[in-house]
C-alpha positions in Angstrom: -10.9 -49.8 -43.0 -9.7 -53.0 -44.7 -6.9 -50.9 -46.3 -5.9 -49.5 -42.9 -6.0 -53.0 -41.4 -3.8 -54.3 -44.2 -1.2 -51.6 -43.7 -1.2 -52.2 -39.9 -0.5 -55.9 -40.5 2.3 -55.1 -42.9 3.9 -52.7 -40.3 3.7 -55.4 -37.5 5.0 -58.2 -39.7 7.8 -56.0 -40.9 9.3 -55.9 -37.4 8.8 -59.6 -36.6 11.4 -59.9 -33.9 10.3 -56.8 -31.9 6.6 -57.8 -32.3 7.4 -61.3 -31.0 9.1 -59.8 -28.0 6.1 -57.5 -27.3 3.7 -60.5 -27.7 5.7 -62.6 -25.3 5.9 -59.7 -22.8 2.1 -59.3 -22.8 1.5 -63.1 -22.8 3.8 -63.6 -19.7 2.1 -60.7 -17.9 -1.4 -62.1 -18.6 -0.5 -65.7 -17.9 1.1 -65.0 -14.5 -1.6 -62.5 -13.6 -4.2 -65.3 -14.2 -2.2 -67.8 -12.2 -1.8 -65.4 -9.3 -5.4 -64.4 -9.3 -6.5 -68.1 -9.4 -4.2 -69.0 -6.5 -5.2 -66.0 -4.3 -8.9 -66.4 -5.0 -8.7 -70.1 -4.4 -7.0 -69.6 -1.0 -9.6 -67.0 -0.1 -12.5 -69.2 -1.1 -11.0 -72.2 0.7 -10.7 -70.2 3.9 -14.2 -68.8 3.7 -15.5 -72.4 3.0 -13.8 -73.6 6.2 -15.4 -70.7 8.1 -18.8 -71.7 6.7 -18.3 -75.4 7.5 -16.8 -75.1 11.0 -19.1 -72.5 12.5 -22.9 -72.0 12.6 -24.2 -69.7 10.0 -26.4 -68.0 12.6 -25.6 -68.1 16.3 -28.4 -67.1 18.7 -27.4 -66.6 22.3 -29.2 -65.4 25.4 -27.4 -62.1 25.3 -28.8 -58.6 24.5 -27.2 -56.2 22.1 -28.3 -53.2 24.3 -29.2 -52.9 27.9 -32.8 -53.8 28.7 -35.1 -50.8 28.6 -36.3 -49.7 32.1 -40.1 -49.3 32.6 -39.6 -45.7 33.8 -38.2 -44.8 30.4 -41.6 -45.8 28.8 -43.4 -43.3 31.1 -41.2 -40.2 31.0 -39.5 -38.6 28.0 -36.3 -37.6 29.8 -35.0 -39.9 32.6 -31.6 -40.0 34.4 -31.0 -43.3 36.0 -28.1 -43.7 38.5 -27.2 -46.4 41.0 -29.2 -49.0 39.2 -28.5 -52.5 40.5 -30.1 -55.1 38.3 -31.6 -58.1 40.0 -29.8 -61.4 39.9 -31.4 -62.9 36.7 -29.8 -66.1 35.4 -29.8 -65.9 31.7 -31.3 -68.4 29.3 -33.4 -68.5 26.2 -37.1 -68.4 27.3 -39.4 -70.9 25.7 -36.7 -72.7 23.7 -39.2 -75.2 22.2 -41.4 -72.4 20.9 -38.3 -70.5 19.5 -37.1 -73.6 17.7 -40.6 -74.3 16.3 -40.8 -70.7 15.0 -37.4 -70.9 13.4 -38.2 -74.3 11.7 -41.4 -72.8 10.3 -39.6 -70.4 7.9 -35.8 -71.1 7.8 -34.5 -73.8 5.4 -31.8 -75.4 7.4 -30.8 -77.4 10.5 -30.8 -76.4 14.2 -29.0 -77.4 17.4 -29.6 -76.2 20.9 -27.0 -76.3 23.7 -26.3 -75.2 27.2 -22.7 -73.9 27.8 -21.4 -73.5 31.3 -17.9 -73.0 32.7 -16.3 -75.6 34.9 -13.3 -77.7 35.7 -12.3 -81.2 34.6 -10.4 -83.3 37.1 -8.5 -86.5 36.7 -6.3 -87.9 39.5 -4.4 -84.9 40.9 -4.7 -82.8 37.7 -7.4 -80.4 36.6 -8.0 -77.9 33.8 -10.6 -75.3 33.1 -13.2 -76.2 30.4 -16.3 -75.0 28.7 -18.8 -77.8 29.4 -21.3 -77.9 26.6 -24.5 -79.9 26.8 -25.9 -81.0 23.4 -28.5 -83.2 21.8 -26.5 -85.6 19.6 -29.2 -86.1 17.0 -29.4 -82.4 16.3 -25.7 -81.7 16.7 -24.8 -84.0 13.8 -26.5 -81.6 11.3 -24.7 -78.5 12.6 -21.3 -79.3 14.1 -18.4 -80.6 12.0 -16.8 -82.1 15.1 -18.4 -85.4 14.4 -15.7 -86.1 11.8 -12.8 -84.9 13.9 -12.3 -87.9 16.2 -8.9 -89.5 16.7 -10.2 -92.1 19.2 -13.7 -93.2 19.9 -16.6 -91.6 18.0 -19.4 -89.1 18.3 -22.1 -91.8 18.3 -20.9 -93.0 21.8 -22.4 -89.9 23.3 -25.9 -90.7 21.9 -25.8 -94.1 23.8 -26.8 -92.2 26.9 -25.3 -92.4 30.4 -22.5 -90.2 31.8 -20.3 -90.0 28.8 -18.1 -87.1 27.7 -16.2 -86.1 24.6 -13.0 -84.1 25.1 -10.2 -82.8 22.9 -7.0 -84.8 22.7 -5.0 -81.8 24.1 -7.2 -81.7 27.2 -6.8 -85.4 27.6 -3.0 -85.0 27.4 -3.0 -82.3 30.0 -5.1 -84.4 32.4 -3.1 -87.5 31.7 -6.4 -89.4 30.8 -7.3 -91.5 27.9 -10.2 -93.2 26.2 -12.3 -95.2 28.7 -11.0 -93.3 31.8 -13.4 -91.6 34.2 -12.9 -87.9 34.9 -14.8 -85.5 37.2 -16.6 -82.4 36.0 -17.1 -79.6 38.5 -19.5 -76.8 37.5 -19.3 -73.2 38.5 -22.3 -73.9 40.8 -20.3 -76.5 42.7 -22.0 -79.5 41.3 -19.7 -82.5 40.6 -20.3 -85.5 38.4 -18.2 -88.3 37.0 -18.0 -88.9 33.3 -16.5 -91.6 31.2 -14.3 -90.5 28.2 -15.9 -92.1 25.1 -14.2 -90.0 22.4 -11.2 -87.8 21.8 -11.4 -85.2 19.0 -8.8 -83.0 17.3 -10.1 -80.0 15.4 -6.8 -78.2 15.0 -8.0 -75.2 17.0 -6.1 -75.1 20.3 -8.9 -73.3 22.2 -11.4 -76.1 21.4 -9.0 -79.1 21.7 -7.9 -78.1 25.2 -10.9 -76.2 26.5 -14.2 -77.9 25.4 -16.0 -80.9 26.7 -19.3 -82.2 25.3 -21.9 -84.0 27.4 -25.6 -84.7 27.0 -27.8 -81.6 27.4 -29.7 -83.1 30.4 -26.4 -83.7 32.2 -25.2 -80.2 31.6 -28.5 -78.8 33.0 -28.0 -80.9 36.1 -24.4 -79.6 36.5 -25.5 -76.0 36.0 -28.6 -76.4 38.2 -30.7 -75.1 35.4 -33.3 -77.7 34.3 -34.9 -77.3 30.9 -32.7 -74.3 30.1 -30.6 -73.6 27.0 -28.5 -70.6 26.2 -27.6 -71.0 22.6 -29.3 -72.0 19.3 -27.0 -72.7 16.3 -28.4 -72.6 12.8 -26.9 -74.1 9.6 -28.6 -72.7 6.5 -29.0 -74.4 3.1 -27.8 -71.1 1.7 -25.1 -69.5 3.9 -25.4 -66.2 2.1 -28.8 -65.6 3.6 -27.3 -65.6 7.1 -27.5 -61.8 7.6 -31.2 -61.6 6.7 -32.0 -64.6 8.9 -30.0 -63.2 11.8 -31.7 -59.8 11.5 -35.2 -61.2 11.5 -34.5 -63.7 14.3 -33.1 -61.0 16.6 -36.1 -58.7 15.8 -38.6 -61.5 16.6 -37.0 -63.3 19.6 -35.2 -60.3 21.1 -31.9 -62.3 21.6 -28.6 -61.5 20.0 -28.3 -63.3 16.6 -24.9 -63.2 14.9 -24.4 -64.2 11.2 -21.1 -65.7 10.3 -20.3 -62.7 8.1 -20.7 -60.4 11.2 -18.6 -62.7 13.3 -15.8 -62.6 10.8 -16.2 -59.1 9.6 -12.6 -58.1 10.0 -11.4 -61.1 8.0 -13.8 -60.4 5.2 -12.7 -56.8 5.1 -9.1 -57.9 4.9 -10.0 -60.0 1.9 -11.3 -56.9 0.1 -8.0 -55.1 0.7 -6.2 -58.2 -0.5 -8.1 -58.2 -3.7 -7.4 -54.5 -4.3 -3.7 -55.2 -3.9 -3.9 -58.2 -6.2 -5.5 -56.3 -9.1 -3.2 -53.4 -8.5 -0.3 -55.8 -9.1 -2.0 -57.1 -12.2 -2.4 -53.6 -13.5 1.3 -52.9 -12.8 2.4 -56.0 -14.7 0.2 -55.0 -17.7 1.6 -51.4 -17.5 5.2 -52.8 -17.8 4.1 -54.8 -20.9 2.5 -51.6 -22.3 5.9 -49.9 -22.3 7.2 -52.6 -24.7 4.2 -51.9 -27.1 4.8 -48.2 -26.8 8.4 -48.6 -27.8 7.5 -50.7 -30.9 4.7 -48.3 -32.1 7.0 -45.3 -31.5 9.7 -46.9 -33.5 7.3 -47.7 -36.3 6.0 -44.2 -36.5 9.5 -42.8 -36.6 10.6 -45.1 -39.4 7.4 -44.6 -41.4 7.3 -40.8 -41.4 7.7 -40.7 -45.2 4.9 -43.3 -45.6 2.7 -41.1 -43.3 3.5 -38.0 -45.4 2.6 -39.9 -48.6 -0.7 -41.3 -47.2 -1.7 -37.9 -45.9 -0.9 -36.3 -49.3 -3.1 -38.9 -51.0 -6.0 -37.7 -48.8 -5.9 -40.0 -45.7 -7.3 -37.9 -42.8 -5.6 -37.6 -39.4 -8.3 -40.0 -37.9 -7.0 -42.7 -40.2 -3.5 -42.2 -39.1 -4.5 -42.4 -35.5 -6.6 -45.5 -36.2 -3.7 -47.1 -38.0 -1.2 -47.0 -35.2 -3.8 -47.5 -32.5 -4.9 -50.6 -34.3 -1.3 -51.9 -34.3 -1.0 -51.5 -30.5 -4.4 -53.1 -29.9 -3.5 -56.0 -32.2 -0.3 -56.7 -30.3 -2.2 -56.5 -27.0 -5.0 -58.8 -28.2 -2.5 -61.3 -29.6 -0.5 -61.3 -26.4 -3.7 -61.7 -24.3 -4.7 -64.7 -26.4 -1.3 -66.4 -25.8 -1.4 -65.2 -22.2 -4.8 -66.8 -21.5 -3.4 -70.1 -22.9 -0.3 -69.8 -20.7 -2.5 -68.9 -17.7 -4.6 -72.0 -18.2 -1.4 -74.2 -18.3 0.0 -72.5 -15.2 -3.3 -72.9 -13.2 -3.6 -76.5 -14.3 0.0 -77.2 -13.2 -0.6 -75.5 -9.8 -3.8 -77.6 -9.3 -1.7 -80.8 -9.6 0.7 -79.7 -6.8 0.0 -81.8 -3.7 1.5 -82.1 -0.3 1.0 -83.9 3.0 -0.3 -82.2 6.1 -0.5 -83.3 9.7 -4.2 -82.4 10.4 -6.3 -85.3 11.6 -8.5 -87.0 9.0 -6.6 -85.3 6.0 -3.6 -87.1 4.7 -3.0 -85.0 1.6 -4.3 -81.8 0.1 -3.8 -79.7 -3.0 -3.2 -76.0 -3.5 -6.6 -74.3 -3.4 -7.2 -73.1 -7.0 -10.2 -71.0 -8.3 -11.2 -71.7 -11.9 -12.9 -68.5 -13.1 -13.3 -67.0 -16.5 -13.4 -63.6 -14.8 -9.7 -63.8 -14.1 -9.0 -64.2 -17.8 -11.3 -61.4 -18.8 -9.8 -59.0 -16.2 -6.2 -59.7 -17.2 -7.1 -59.4 -20.9 -8.9 -56.1 -20.4 -5.9 -54.7 -18.6 -3.6 -55.9 -21.3 -5.6 -54.6 -24.3 -6.3 -51.3 -22.4 -2.6 -50.9 -21.7 -1.8 -51.7 -25.4 -4.4 -49.2 -26.6 -2.9 -46.4 -24.4 0.6 -47.4 -25.5 -0.5 -47.2 -29.2 -2.5 -44.0 -28.9 0.3 -41.8 -27.8 2.6 -42.3 -30.8 -0.5 -42.5 -33.0 -1.6 -39.1 -32.0 1.9 -37.7 -32.7 2.0 -39.3 -36.1 -1.4 -38.0 -37.1 -0.3 -34.4 -36.3 2.7 -34.5 -38.5 2.7 -32.1 -41.5 3.4 -34.0 -44.7 5.0 -30.9 -46.3 7.5 -30.6 -43.5 8.3 -34.3 -43.7 8.9 -34.2 -47.5 11.0 -31.1 -47.2 13.2 -32.6 -44.5 13.5 -36.0 -46.3 16.9 -37.1 -47.5 
């Protein structure tokens, strides 16, 4: 093996210019593949992180996944129900205090309860539809990121008590109201109540900024004429990845629909899987192109070294050694290019991480490109490169090993 390795090094060094071009081709392919993977993975991770931060990990509502089972279905095996008219049952989570206590007994995380009702916000002669959300400020701080999204006033003003309301800046613009003004909330039940604007928030989500208003839970219960009722429990877990297990157990125990953040964004997460497949397909294509350069070099070497092959086989070198020789040359070029490519990839990723730009979102004056630093990117790109080099070296190596030394010597000039 040391002799085969020495011959391979001699062959590669003898064609220094072509070898250098092949090394650069592999290095550029590996480097840009690493940079592309880091940028795409970083963007994906940043998006998922925003999802995890801006929404509850588990959302328990007073809905049912399937229609409530009728008592007659428990008595008879086969039942046909028609013309069923359910009674007017105003929904709400039954025994919310007991439900919260049960969740706190086994879930490591934070909880917030709320009552959401639809209504209208009026100011002067203007009005706009709104989701009126009653919350407990102390619990809400641990669950909702809205506490950091205020452009005027602050979240703490709601905890001071009284008839205070927090609305989005877009809603305020549509109403023509501002901080300190008094607006009127009208619930779907016809109840009206005046509230003072003590905070304006901007989340960047139009539906929230123009369609949500936050008041104290007790005030929402009065507006909805539903004392001591809540219709949503939001959970923030210490480990967001446990959300599906927590949601499944919660729904099985409480009987209410519990949705994990992965289920709520299932389509987006599936799109990320397809995106990753496309990304690594492109990486493979880049490495395949680099492999053609290696194939060209090894093919040229085998063509030029036919007399050397004949002499070596006449001296007793088996076909396996011939295959190993030229395969080793291809792998050596691939490995060397991968090493240079990893260095180039690191430089490119570091350069991309320094790129900064200003954005207009509230509370964030400047941001950087989302970059994912992962050794896996370097490993995958290197494996693709060395694999392509091995295939590119194997094809001419097999042809060289099959050559008959007698035919080569007879045809020599």
